[in-house]
N, C-alpha and C positions, 0 to 999 in steps of 0.2 A: 189898761191903768197906768203899768209904769213903764215908758217907754225907754229908761237908761237904765234899768237893772232888769236882773231876772227874778220871778217867782219862785220861793220854794215852794213843792208843789209834792204833797203825801197819798201815794198811789196804794189803797189795802186791796185792788181788785186781786191779787194776784193772793193773799192771803184768804179772801175768801172762796177763790176756786180750789184751796187746797183744803178747807175745810169740807168743800162740798164733796171735792174726790176722795175724801178717806184718808188723805195724803199727810203722813206726819214726820217724815223723814226726808231730807234734802240732802244734796253734796253741790259742795261750792268748794272754792280754793280756798285755802289757808290763808292767801295774801287778805282776803275780804275780812278774815277776823281780825287784822293786824291793822286796818284802816280803823281808826276811833269813829267815824260817821257810820261806815257799812255795819262795822260792831255793835254801834246802839240799835241798829238795824234789826240784826242777827237777834241781839237781846230780846228786841220787841216781839218776833216771831217764837223764840223760847217761850218767853212768857203768854203765847196765845199756845203751848203745846207741841211745838215745833222741836225736832232734833236733829242734827246736823253730821254728817259726814265730811270732812275737811281733807283737802288732798294737796300733797306737796312736793315741789322737784326735789329730791334728795331727803336728806335728814332734817327736821327743822333744829333750828338754835337754843338753846335754853330757855330762851325770852319766848319765844313761841309755841315752846312744851308748856310753861309756865302757864301762857293766856289760854292754851285749850283745857287745861284742869281748870281754871278759874271761870271762865265762862258760863258752864254750867248746864250748857246745850250739847256737848259734844258725845256722839257715841262713838264714833272710829275716826280713826286718823290713818287715811293713806298715803304714803311713801311712796312715792313715782322713781321708779330706777328706769335705767334706759339699756341695762343687758339681763339677759338671762341668768348670768353667772351672780349677778350681784355685785360685782366687782367694784363700780361706780361707789356703792356706797358701804360699800364694807366696813369701814374705819367707822362711820356712822352707827349702824348696826353693832358693832363692838360697845360702843360707850351708851347704848339705847338704854333708859331708865323708865320703868313700867310707868303706863298712865294710869292704874288704877283699873277702875269700871273701864276705860276708854280702851275697845279692841282697835289693836295696829296691825295695818294690813299692807301688805307690799303688792305691788303692779307695776306691770312695765310698760312704758312708752313706745308703742310700735311707730315708727318712720318709715318713710319711703326705702330707708337704706335695708329694711326686713324685710323688704319684698321681691321676690324676683323680680328683673328687669326684662321686658319685651321690648329689642330694639331701642329705639332712642325715647320711648316713651317714660316719664319719669313724674310721680306722683308729689306734692309737695305736700304733704298732709299727714296727722298724726291720729292716731287712737291709744284707747288706754286698755290695757289687760294683759295678760300674757296670752297666748295661743295656747289653745287644749294640750297639741302636740309638745309644748316645751313643760309639761306640769312636772314630769320626772326630774329633768333636770334644774327647773325653779325649786322643789322641794330640798332638792340635796342640797342647793346654794344657802337655801334659810338655814337648814339643820347646821349646815359648817358655820353661817356665820352669825346666828343667832343665838350662842352659847347661853344666853339668860334667859332665853325663851319667853321674849317679851314682844315677839309677834305669833300674834292669834290666827294669822290665815294668810290667804292669796286672794288676789283680783285676776280673774280671767276673764276677755271678750266672747261674747256670743254674736256672730254676725247675722246679717237676714238671710243668707242662702243655708246658714246651719238648721237641722233639727233640734227645734228647741226643746221640746219634753225629753225628747231622748238627751242631750248632751247634760240640762239640767240635773236629770236621773245619774249620769255617767258622774256627773260634778259631785253631787250629795253621799255616792258611793266612795268614791276617792277621798272626799272629808270624811269621813267614818274611820274607813281604811286606816287613816294615816293621821287621826286624832288632830285635825285642821278644820278651820273655818276655811269657807269660800264664799268670796262674792264674786257674782256673774254680771257683768255690763252688757246688759242687751240692748245692743244699739239698732236704731231704726234706720239708720244712715246707710247706705249703699257703699260698696266695699270702694268702689270708684269714686273716688271725691269727685269727679266733674260730673257725675248721675247722679240726678236730685232723685228722691223717694216722696214724692204730693200721693201716694196710693193711699187714702184715708182709710178705704175698707182693707186691706190689706196689712196698714198698720193698727188698725182694731182688733184684727185677728191675732195678730202679734200678740196685741197686747192682754186679749181674752186667755191665751194661753201659757202665758206667762203667769198671770194672775192664778189659772188651774194649778201649773206644775209648782209654784211658789207657797201654795196649803198645804204641799207632800213633803217639802224636805225639811231635812233636820240641820244640816250642817251650813245650807250655804244661804245668801242671804241675795236677792234677788233685786238690781238696780235697772231703773229705765231713762234710755238715753235717745230721746231728751223730754223733758217738760214742754216746752217753748218751741214753736215754730224756729226753724234756722234757717230763712229762704235766700239766703245768698252767701256768696264764699264758698270755700269747701264743705263738702258733704251735706248739700239745700237737703232738710226734711220735714216733714210735719209731724208735730208731738200733740200732748194732750191735749194743747190751747194752742190759737194762734196769737201772733204777737200783741192783740189787744186783749188778752186772757179769756176771749170769746170761747166755748167748748169746741173742738174737734171730734171726730165721730169716737174717736176712743176713749175721750175726756167723757163725752155726755154717757156712755156705755160703762165706765168707770164709776161716775157720778150717779150712777141708776138710773139716768133717762131714759136709757134706750131698750130697758130690759122688760 
């Protein structure tokens, strides 16, 4: 109808699917909140009952911290560090102010530089969350760097080959022993970024195991990565929904359609 301009379209399919899935917590970059147009959409979702975890590379500035408090939909802030010893965010942590009821979490950005090299092979990809073997070093760094006690916990990643129920139980015990909240990033991607995970049966089984385990945890929040398919680029994988917001097998089960 309008050959020389674009039409603005509103797509509420995702919101409808989130309601059907029973999902009310979403994770998105802090940059979304700082964009006026996207912030309006975030507020729309908030009015519909959704709450958000925002993640930020390094410690946000004062303006971003104010936005987190003011928007009224923030449950958690995840601060991303590149160092297990938190040396790259030490200055920001030292000056961090409390966000009240908003939980502040620190997690590590893993890149190919953190992985062992195998000959000439080199993976240009990243993943989020400390590796589990880094837990004691990360905790020591947090205790030393967060003198005011503003950080509630640490975020760890659980990869496709990991024993999900056992690792979640171990995480929860570690949290209880150290008066710490943990966030578990359950990745549906293959650790090799070049290998796709389009195994809907396996993904559905993984989601079922995560949901069953989450109900038993007292100190650990479980996050599933990813909600919507990533069908190209690094770490391609299916999620709960395809790119048109149709249910994948895991989504059908979570929505109660295949139980």
